[in-house]
C-alpha positions in Angstrom: 1.1 80.6 -57.6 2.2 81.0 -54.2 2.0 84.7 -52.8 4.7 86.4 -51.0 3.4 88.7 -47.9 3.3 91.7 -49.9 1.0 90.1 -52.7 -1.2 88.6 -49.9 -1.8 91.8 -48.4 -2.9 93.1 -52.1 -5.3 90.3 -52.3 -6.8 90.7 -49.0 -7.2 94.5 -49.3 -9.0 94.1 -52.6 -11.1 91.1 -51.2 -12.2 93.1 -48.0 -12.9 96.0 -50.0 -15.4 94.4 -52.3 -16.9 92.3 -49.4 -17.4 95.6 -47.2 -19.6 96.8 -50.3 -21.9 93.8 -50.0 -24.7 93.7 -47.1 -24.7 90.3 -45.4 -25.9 87.8 -46.9 -25.0 88.8 -50.3 -21.9 87.0 -51.8 -19.4 87.5 -54.2 -17.4 85.3 -56.7 -13.6 85.0 -56.4 -13.5 86.1 -60.1 -15.0 89.4 -59.3 -12.0 89.9 -57.0 -9.5 88.8 -59.6 -11.2 91.1 -62.3 -11.1 94.1 -60.0 -7.3 94.1 -59.9 -5.8 97.1 -61.7 -3.0 96.5 -64.5 -0.4 97.8 -61.9 -1.7 95.3 -59.1 -1.8 92.4 -61.6 1.9 93.4 -62.2 2.5 93.4 -58.4 1.1 90.1 -58.2 3.2 88.7 -61.1 0.2 88.0 -63.3 -0.6 89.2 -66.9 -4.3 88.9 -66.8 -6.9 88.3 -63.9 -7.3 84.5 -64.7 -3.6 84.3 -63.5 -4.5 85.4 -59.8 -7.6 83.2 -59.4 -5.4 80.6 -57.5 -3.8 83.2 -55.2 -7.4 84.8 -54.6 -8.8 81.3 -53.5 -5.7 80.8 -51.4 -6.1 84.0 -49.5 -9.8 83.4 -49.2 -9.3 80.1 -47.2 -6.5 81.9 -45.1 -9.3 84.5 -44.5 -11.9 82.1 -43.6 -9.4 80.1 -41.1 -9.2 83.4 -39.3 -13.0 83.9 -39.3 -12.8 87.1 -41.5 -15.0 85.4 -44.2 -17.3 82.6 -45.0 -16.9 80.3 -48.0 -20.0 78.9 -49.4 -20.7 76.2 -51.9 -24.1 75.6 -53.3 -25.4 78.1 -50.8 -24.2 76.1 -47.8 -21.3 77.5 -45.6 -18.0 75.4 -45.7 -17.0 74.4 -42.3 -13.7 75.0 -40.7 -12.9 71.5 -40.8 -12.9 71.2 -44.6 -9.7 72.3 -46.4 -9.3 73.8 -49.9 -8.0 70.5 -51.2 -11.3 68.8 -50.8 -13.4 71.5 -52.6 -13.9 71.4 -56.3 -16.1 73.8 -58.4 -17.3 77.2 -57.8 -17.3 79.0 -54.3 -19.0 82.1 -53.2 -17.5 84.5 -50.6 -19.2 86.6 -48.0 -18.7 88.5 -44.7 -19.1 86.4 -41.8 -22.9 86.1 -40.3 -21.8 87.7 -37.0 -20.3 90.6 -38.9 -23.6 91.6 -40.5 
């Protein structure tokens, strides 16, 4: 589900808000972000349930990673900037960058 500019802002705000509540190096799962949306927010995102926004949450997370706004981890290891979302399968975790601690 490609997101428009307004939808990206909604996802970024939710993701950033949840990350700010975590002390580095604590992480969060993208599904925590998706589950945190209200019914109204899901409607604005064109989704009927939280599972419908998982792709959008991951998409925004990669964009934020590319800007240095968060780190994406898999199996406890930070995924480097040279690795694209297309090359990652399976669960990921999100956290504030180490330099933002």
